[in-house]
C-alpha positions in Angstrom: 87.0 230.4 27.3 90.5 231.7 27.7 93.0 232.9 25.1 94.3 229.4 24.4 90.7 228.1 23.8 89.9 231.0 21.5 93.2 230.5 19.7 92.4 226.8 19.1 89.1 227.6 17.6 90.6 230.3 15.4 93.3 227.9 14.3 90.7 225.2 13.4 88.8 227.7 11.3 91.9 228.4 9.3 92.7 224.7 8.8 90.0 222.3 10.3 92.3 219.3 9.6 95.5 220.8 11.0 97.5 218.3 13.1 97.4 219.2 16.8 101.1 219.1 16.8 101.2 222.0 14.3 98.5 223.9 16.2 100.4 223.4 19.4 103.6 224.8 17.8 102.0 227.9 16.5 100.1 228.5 19.8 103.4 227.9 21.7 101.8 225.2 24.0 102.2 221.4 24.2 100.3 219.0 22.0 98.8 217.5 25.1 97.4 220.9 26.0 95.8 221.2 22.6 94.3 217.8 22.8 92.9 218.3 26.2 91.4 221.7 25.4 89.9 220.3 22.2 88.3 217.4 24.1 86.9 219.8 26.9 85.4 222.2 24.3 83.8 219.3 22.5 82.3 218.1 25.8 81.3 221.4 27.3 80.6 223.7 24.3 79.8 221.3 21.4 83.0 222.1 19.5 83.1 220.2 16.2 84.8 220.6 12.8 82.7 219.7 9.8 83.5 219.6 6.1 81.0 221.3 3.8 80.4 221.6 0.1 80.5 225.2 -1.3 77.0 225.0 -3.0 77.9 227.9 -5.3 80.7 225.8 -6.8 79.0 222.4 -6.6 76.0 223.3 -8.7 73.5 222.9 -5.9 71.0 225.5 -4.7 70.2 226.6 -1.2 66.8 227.6 0.0 65.6 229.4 3.1 62.4 227.9 4.4 60.1 229.6 7.0 57.4 227.5 8.5 54.8 229.1 10.9 53.2 226.6 13.2 51.1 226.2 16.3 53.1 226.1 19.4 52.5 222.4 20.1 53.6 221.4 16.6 56.8 223.5 16.3 59.3 221.5 18.2 58.5 218.0 17.0 58.5 219.3 13.4 61.8 221.1 13.9 63.4 218.0 15.2 62.0 216.1 12.3 63.5 218.6 9.8 66.9 218.5 11.7 67.1 214.8 11.0 66.9 215.3 7.3 70.1 215.0 5.2 69.2 218.0 3.1 68.8 220.5 5.9 71.1 222.7 7.9 70.6 225.5 10.4 67.3 224.4 11.8 66.1 227.0 14.3 63.0 227.7 16.3 62.3 231.5 16.2 59.7 234.0 17.3 58.9 232.4 20.6 58.9 229.0 19.2 56.0 229.6 16.7 58.2 229.6 13.6 60.8 227.2 12.2 63.8 228.4 10.0 65.8 225.9 8.0 68.4 226.0 5.2 67.5 223.4 2.6 69.9 222.0 -0.1 68.6 221.1 -3.5 70.5 219.6 -6.5 69.4 222.4 -8.8 67.2 225.6 -8.8 63.9 223.7 -8.8 62.0 223.6 -5.4 63.6 221.3 -2.8 61.9 218.0 -2.0 61.2 219.1 1.6 58.5 221.4 0.2 56.7 218.5 -1.3 56.6 216.8 2.2 55.8 219.7 4.5 52.1 220.2 3.5 51.4 216.7 4.8 52.3 217.8 8.4 49.6 219.0 10.7 50.0 222.2 12.7 51.6 224.2 9.9 49.8 227.5 9.3 52.1 229.2 6.7 55.0 228.3 4.4 57.4 230.4 2.4 60.6 229.6 0.5 63.4 231.9 -0.5 66.1 230.9 -3.0 69.6 231.9 -1.9 71.1 234.1 -4.6 74.4 235.2 -3.1 76.3 234.8 0.2 78.0 238.0 1.4 78.9 236.5 4.8 78.7 232.9 5.9 79.8 229.6 4.5 83.6 229.8 4.2 83.6 233.3 5.6 83.1 232.7 9.3 81.7 235.1 12.0 84.2 237.7 12.9 83.7 237.2 16.6 85.7 234.0 16.7 88.6 235.2 14.4 90.2 237.8 16.7 92.8 235.8 18.5 95.7 234.9 16.2 98.1 237.5 14.7 98.7 237.5 10.9 102.0 235.5 11.3 100.3 232.8 13.2 97.5 232.7 10.7 100.0 232.3 7.7 101.8 229.4 9.6 98.5 227.5 9.9 97.3 228.1 6.3 97.1 224.6 4.6 99.5 223.9 1.8 97.3 223.1 -1.2 98.0 222.4 -4.9 97.4 225.1 -7.4 93.7 225.4 -8.2 92.5 224.3 -11.6 90.2 226.8 -13.4 86.5 225.8 -13.5 84.1 224.1 -11.1 85.0 220.5 -10.2 82.9 217.7 -11.4 81.8 215.8 -8.3 81.8 212.1 -8.5 79.8 209.6 -6.5 83.0 209.1 -4.3 83.3 212.8 -3.8 79.7 213.1 -2.5 80.3 210.2 -0.1 83.5 211.9 1.1 81.8 215.2 1.7 78.8 213.5 3.5 81.2 211.8 5.8 83.0 215.0 6.6 79.6 216.6 7.4 79.7 214.1 10.4 83.4 214.7 11.3 85.7 217.1 9.4 88.7 215.6 11.3 87.9 212.0 10.3 91.2 210.0 9.6 92.0 209.1 6.1 91.6 205.5 6.8 87.9 206.1 7.8 87.3 208.2 4.7 88.9 205.5 2.5 86.5 202.9 3.9 83.5 205.2 3.2 84.6 206.1 -0.4 86.3 202.8 -1.4 89.5 204.7 -2.3 93.0 204.3 -1.0 94.2 206.6 1.7 96.5 208.2 -0.8 93.6 208.9 -3.2 91.5 210.3 -0.3 94.4 212.8 0.6 94.9 213.8 -3.0 91.1 214.3 -3.6 90.7 216.3 -0.3 93.5 218.6 -1.3 92.1 219.1 -4.8 88.6 219.9 -3.6 89.9 222.4 -1.1 92.1 224.1 -3.6 89.2 224.4 -6.0 87.0 225.9 -3.2 84.4 223.1 -3.6 85.1 221.9 0.0 85.8 223.9 3.1 85.8 223.3 6.8 83.6 225.1 9.4 83.8 225.1 13.1 80.7 224.6 15.2 80.7 225.9 18.7 78.1 227.0 21.2 77.8 230.8 20.8 77.4 231.4 24.5 81.1 230.5 24.9 81.7 233.9 23.2 79.2 235.7 25.5 76.3 235.5 23.0 73.0 235.2 24.8 70.7 236.8 22.2 70.5 235.8 18.6 68.0 237.1 15.9 67.2 236.6 12.2 66.9 240.0 10.4 64.7 239.9 7.3 65.2 243.1 5.3 63.8 244.6 2.2 66.3 246.6 0.3 66.0 248.6 -2.9 67.6 246.6 -5.7 70.1 249.4 -6.5 71.2 249.5 -2.9 71.3 245.8 -2.2 74.9 245.2 -3.0 76.2 248.2 -1.1 74.1 247.6 1.9 74.9 243.8 2.0 78.6 244.5 1.6 78.5 247.0 4.5 76.6 244.5 6.8 79.1 241.7 6.0 81.7 243.9 7.8 79.6 244.1 11.0 81.2 242.0 13.7 77.6 241.5 15.1 76.5 239.5 12.1 77.3 235.8 11.4 75.4 235.6 8.1 74.3 238.0 5.3 72.7 236.5 2.2 70.6 237.8 -0.6 67.4 235.9 -1.4 64.3 235.9 -3.4 61.0 236.9 -1.9 59.4 240.0 -0.5 62.4 240.5 1.7 65.6 240.2 -0.3 68.3 240.3 2.4 68.7 238.0 5.5 71.2 238.3 8.3 71.8 236.6 11.5 72.8 238.8 14.5 74.7 237.5 17.5 74.6 239.8 20.6 75.4 239.8 24.3 71.8 240.5 25.2 68.6 242.2 24.1 69.9 245.7 24.9 73.0 244.9 22.7 70.8 243.8 19.8 68.7 247.1 20.3 71.9 249.2 20.1 72.9 247.3 17.0 69.6 247.7 15.2 69.3 251.5 16.0 72.9 252.7 15.7 74.6 250.3 13.3 72.0 248.9 11.0 69.8 251.9 11.3 72.6 254.1 10.0 72.5 252.4 6.6 70.5 254.0 3.9 68.5 251.7 1.6 66.9 249.3 4.2 63.2 249.9 3.5 61.7 247.3 6.1 63.1 245.2 8.9 61.5 242.2 10.6 63.4 240.9 13.6 62.8 237.2 14.6 64.5 236.1 17.8 66.0 232.7 17.8 64.6 230.5 20.6 66.8 227.5 19.9 69.1 226.0 17.3 68.5 222.4 16.8 71.0 221.7 13.9 74.0 223.7 12.6 75.9 223.2 9.3 76.9 219.6 9.7 74.8 216.4 10.2 73.4 215.9 13.7 76.2 214.7 16.1 76.3 211.0 16.5 77.1 211.3 20.2 73.8 213.0 21.0 75.4 216.5 21.7 72.7 219.1 22.2 73.0 222.9 21.7 72.4 225.6 24.2 69.4 227.9 23.9 71.2 230.3 21.6 73.0 227.8 19.4 76.3 227.8 17.6 78.5 230.7 16.6 78.9 229.5 13.0 76.5 230.3 10.3 
């Protein structure tokens, strides 16, 4: 990726639905260049914009599920989980003997997936951790892809949204259909979204703006992490003293090596995802950056073997990820 490619990805993170004409103007290139680069990155690096609900504002609950499996069962089961509508970030870890998945549930009760899993053969252990707070991830993207545009360019790309109304929005059936369609394609035209929701295009545009202004809907950018030089990815399961949790998590959220930092329930109460240029880079991070923080009692490192699904629905065009997966989280 060159500077134009990186600037395009940065621009799409600021406004995933920004017209290419506006992106081109800010980047000082032609609209044809932006269109050509976007198509090439989609083809070669899995670039995709997806619209996502902010679960903290929609009343839904997220769970982290870990499944230990026999080596023969891991990949078929992971692909099965990736096809479910209620999962995201499905990964094979620990040499392909463990599956990691984020699962979305309508409330704080256990997600339906946990009732289905025990029926599958090859599973040797299951654990579920409720997500309590997100310090990095969701609307806050990995720092590694937000380094290209200057403050002036960022401001020019910031979407013009109506003033936010206080209080969480009450999502309707049409809203859920809208967000589900955007999980497939965050840049879907208003005409396509109108067909899905049964609304007029004007209503679609108005509702999109309202949900974004309230923070109930945001747009994420999925792209192969290897495009940024990432060849080693690992999940970091940490146990932190309760009194130190907020301080440690806030510090970790500022580390450019991390794409995700979330507080969870369970014997480990802090989870992070590290993106590094190689095993030696991961070692340096663990020893010198993470190791310098007081309060981390225990650390388990689970290398990511493959990412089968990111934040959105599986791509309809059959796009597959590289070994290390996407740079979003």
